[in-house]
N, C-alpha and C positions, 0 to 999 in steps of 0.2 A: 224712528227709521227702521225698516226691516233690517236684520243682521244678515251680512252676506254668508252665502256657504262658503266654509273653508276647505279648500280641494287641495289636495296633496297629487302632485305628477311626479310619479317615481320613473327613471328611465336609466337605461345604461346597461349595466351589469358585465357578467362574467361569460355571458353566451357568445358562441360564433355570430350571433347576429346583433352585436354591441353596437355596431354602426347605423343599422336600421331603426333600432330603438331609438337613438339620438335624431335621427331624421323624423321618426314620427313624432317624438315630443316637441321637437322645435315646430311642427305643424300645431300641435294641441295647443302649445303655449301662445301661438301667433293668433290663433281663432277663437279661443275660449274666451266670453264674455266677461271681461273684466268689472263691467257694472254690477254684475248678477254674484260673482265669484270672487274669493281672496284666493291668490293662486300661491300655493308653497311647492317651489319646484326641489324636487329630492333626487340626487345622483347616486349612483353605485358605479365606480369606477371598474376598470377590467381586472383590477387585483381585488375587488370585493369590499373597499371602502365607500362608507356612507357619507355623502357630502351635501350641504345644503347652500342656500342662498348663493353669494357670488361664487363660491367654488362649482356649484352645480351648474351656474351659467357658463363657467369655465370649460367644464367637461362637455358642454352642449357644442362649443367652439372648439373642441379637439384638444383642450389642454387638461390634462388631469390634475395639474395644481402640484400636487405632492409626489415625489419619488415613489416609484414602483416598489410594492412590498410582496415578495412571492407567498402569499397566504391563500388560502383557499377562503370561498365566500362564507363556509361552515364553520370556520376555526374561531375558537372563542376570543382569539386576538385581535381578530377582524373587525368585528361589531358588538357594541354592547348587546343588542337583541341576542345573538348568538350564545354570548356567555350566559344570559339569564336563562336560555332556554336548556342551556345545557345542565345547568344545577337545578332545573325543575322548579323554578319558583315563579310565583305569579308575576306578570309583567305590565308596567304601564309606562307611558311616554310623555314626560311633562312637556309644557309648553316651552318655547325658546327664551331664554333670558336676554335682555337686550344688551347687555354687555359680552354676551358670547357669538350673537349672529354674526355669520361671515367668517369665521375664524379659521374654517375648515376642518373644525374640530367635529366631534358627535354630538354636540350638544343639543339640536333639536331633535336628536332621535336617542338620546340617552336614556336606556329604558332601566329603570328602579325595580327593585322588588321589595316586596313587603306582603305579608301574611294578614296585614291587620288594616288593609285600607278598606273606607267605606265604597259601597256598590257606586255611590255617586261621584265619588273621586275617581275611580277606575273608568267611569264613563266619559269623565272629561278629561283625563289626563292625556291623551295626544293632544288637543286642541284642535284636530282636524275633524270634519263632518265626514268625509269620503276621501278615499285614495283612488286615482286613476293610473293603475300601473301598467304603463307603456313599455313592457317588457316583454322582448321576443325570446323564444327559446328557452333553453336550460336555465334554471334557477328563477323564472320569470313566468313561463307559462306553463310549467310542469307540475303546478300544486304546490309547490316548496314556499314562495312567498305568499301564497294564499294560504297557507297553515298559517303563517305567521300573523295574519290579518285575522284569522279566525281567534286565535289564542288571545288576541289583544282585543277582540270585539270591535272591529274596525269594519266599517261599510266600504266596499270597495268593488270597483267596475270590473265584469266578467265573470267567468264561471268559477265554481269552487273548488276545493282540493281534488273530488273525484273525477269531476268533468275537466277540470285542467289536466290532470294527469293522463286521463282516458286519452283526450285529445291530442297529447303530446306523444304518447307510445304509439306509433302506427301498427304493431302488433296487436295491442289490446283493442285499440281503435277497429280494426278489421274484425275481430271477435264479436265485438260488440253488434259491427255491422251486420254480419252474417247471422247473430241470434235475432236480428229485427228483419231478417230475410231481405236486405238490401243487396243490390249486385255489385260484388266486386271482383277485381282481377285476380286470378290465380297468383299464388305467392307462396315463397317458403320463408322461415324465420329461423336463424341461426345465432348462435352466441359467439362472441369474439374468440373464447378460448376454444370452442370447437373448431372454429377455422384455422386458429394457431396450431393447434395440436395436430390436427389432420386435413389439411386443405385438399386432399386429392378426394378422399371419403365424401366431403362438402361437395367437392364440383359433381361428384357423380349424383348426390342426393339433387341438388339443383337441376341437372340436366334430365335426370329422370322424371320431374316434376314439370318441368319449365320447358319453353322454346325460346328460343333467342328471335329477336333482342329481349333483351332483361334490363330493367332499372335495378339496382344497388342502391340502398339506402340507409343511412344510420336509422335506427327506430326512433330515437328521440332527439330530433333537431327540426329547423324548419328552415325557409328561405331556401330550399333546396342546396343547403350547403353539405358539401360530403355525397351528394348523390352523382351517379353516373350511369351512363346508357352503355350497355353491354351489347354489342353485335354478334361476338363470337368467344370461344373459350380464352383465346389468348389475351381478350381484355378484362377477362372475369377476375382474376388474381389481383391485380392492379386496383381494380374498383372495390374490391373487398376488403383489401389492406387500407384504401383510402376512407371508406366508411366506418372500418374497424378503429381507426383514429378519433371518430368522435363519437362512438357508444359502444357498450357491451353487448348491444342486441342489432342484429343485422336483418333487414327485410329485404328480398329479391322478388321483383314481381315481373310477370310476363308483361311484354309491351302489348298494349292495345292495338289491333289490326295487324298484327303478326308481320310487321315490316313491309306491308303492301300499302303503304299510305300513312301519313302522319293523322292520328286520333285529332279531333276537335276537343281544346281545353276550354271548358265553361266552370263558371264561378257563380254564386249565390251569395249574399250577404243576407246572414239571419239577425234579428233582432228581438229580444224580450226575453222574459222569464219563463213562468209556467204556460203561457198562450204566445210563442214566438211567430213573427211573420217573416217572411222571403221578399226578398228585393226583386228586381226585374233581373232575369240572367243575362251574365255578360260572356263574352269570348275573349280570350286572348290567342293572337297569332303570333307565336315568338319568333323573334329574329333569329334563333338560332336552332339547333336540332330539336332541342325540348326547352322548355322554360326552366333555366338553371339560375343560379345566382346572378351570372354577368349578365342575363337575358332580362332579369327582373330590376336589377339596380343600376348597373355600368352602361349596359350598351342601348342604343335607341332604335333598335331595329323592331321591337316589339309593338304590336300593334292593337291596343285594348278595341272591342266592338261592341257597343252598349246601345240597344239591347241587341241580344244575339239573334243572329236570323235563324229562327227555329219555327216550328208550327206551332199553332197553340197549344196543341196537345202535347208535344215534345217541352215546351216552355211549362205547362202545368206540371209534367211528370217531373222534372229537373226541380221544380220549387215545392213540390211535395216531397221529394226525397230529401231535400236539404234540411226541410223541417224533422222529416222523420229521423235523420242523422243527428242533428240538434238535440233531440229528445233521447236518441238511442245512448248518447254519452252523459246526458244528465248535465248538459249545458246551461247556462245563463247570461244573458246581457247580451253578448255578442258572439259570433262566429263568420267565418268564411269555410262555404262547403265547395269543393271542388270535385269537378267530374270530366271524365273523358267519352269522347262520343267516337265509335269505332266509324271507319271509312264506310258510306253506304256500297251496296252490292246491288246491280242490276234494277237500278233505280229505286231500291228499298233502303229507307234510314237505317243507319247504324245502331247498335244497342249502347245504351247508355250505363256506364258504370260509374259508380262512385269511388273516387279517389282517396280523399281524406278531408276532414276538418281542421281549420285553425280557428284556436278559442281568442288568440289575440294576433289577428291579421295586421301586417302592414298598415299606418295609420296615417301616412302623410297626406295631403290633399290630393297628390295625384294617385294615391294607391287604390285598389280596385274596391275596396270594402266601402269607403266612402263615395268613391264615385259611383257605385251602384244604388247607394241609398241616395244620391244626390238626381241621379237619373230617375228615381222612383217616387222624389217630390219631398224629400228629406234633405237639405242642404248641411253641408260640413257643421258647421256651428250649433244647429238644431240638434244634429246627431250626436254630439257632445252633450248637449243638454240632457237628452234623451237617456243616454247611457248614464250618467248620473241620476237621474230619477229612478233607473231601474235598478243601480246600485242600492239607493236607500229603500226602494220598496222589498227588495229582497232581504236587506237587515231587519226591516219592520217585520217582515214574514217571520224571520228567524226569532225573533223575542216572543213568538206564539209556542217556541218548542220548549219543554221542560227538561233542565238535565240532571234534575234530583227527585227522591220520592218525596221529599219535604213541601 
């Protein structure tokens, strides 16, 4: 009998998108083919504790199980992985001892250090064939967790360290898009320290480069957390303060359409590694003024239109731009690419701008990424299969890389 692929589903985390991650993970755990895979749920609490088995299930149900600990996710006292990485030792993760399973301790992910372990032992130490990190935002989508997987030589779904970090940082992302000659909106990037030190100077800099309405965003966050639409100067300072609470770097963008009509919000799902493919184009009609966190997850007024009502040429252009954006950021596995289409003028179609790329987009069964692939002929459960295949394919490809001169 063929051995089942052992898959770790990693979810939760300290990000502002913790709840979104729980929703995504619940959908994956419900849809994944249990006949094909042995599934290991792995949760990370808001405080940075790693939990498995029964405690991971409790986390999905909104119960962290253990008292909150005011520790950062990277502190050595939070996880054994952090402690080992701080000491700079080699890392392995042993299989779960039966007597420790479900205790809420770190036994399933306790990382041991040894400079004398054989290569075979290191490869089999985790006892997982692949990890699906259903983690959104900080510490999950920004390259940090991907770095841990790389150090431990674990196959995982999604982009690598570079693609993840570039796709998370809206400032760096836009620089890569510009280098690839992709159309982006006018924007200004400022540091939190600059805003706190001299808000008047920052305001002048913003207003000299951009016209209202503006969008103020934390550079490193997703799900529209911390984003504000700013109609005039009196709304600018509160928006900057809000965004500054979430990141040290702030991106201020000029609104598409100049306030003379809402831009159309288009989305494309990309799937693949070196030869990525694009889904059909979808459109979101927000129930609010723009597609913010509440419109995405809490209110019911937003309307998805799949496929979007575009001409063949427009659809082809958007899909080609999505693949170009995916390659520009060195992404892998999956990404959702978002666009803004300005209102048409005098019967002419509006220009299409690349807005951003999301390397670990929402993954509930009703999220746009899986819905776009369902509309393209790849249903949710099969999409999970394909993502796991791509993760293993990329890991095998990496084995061809030589890391020493010997």
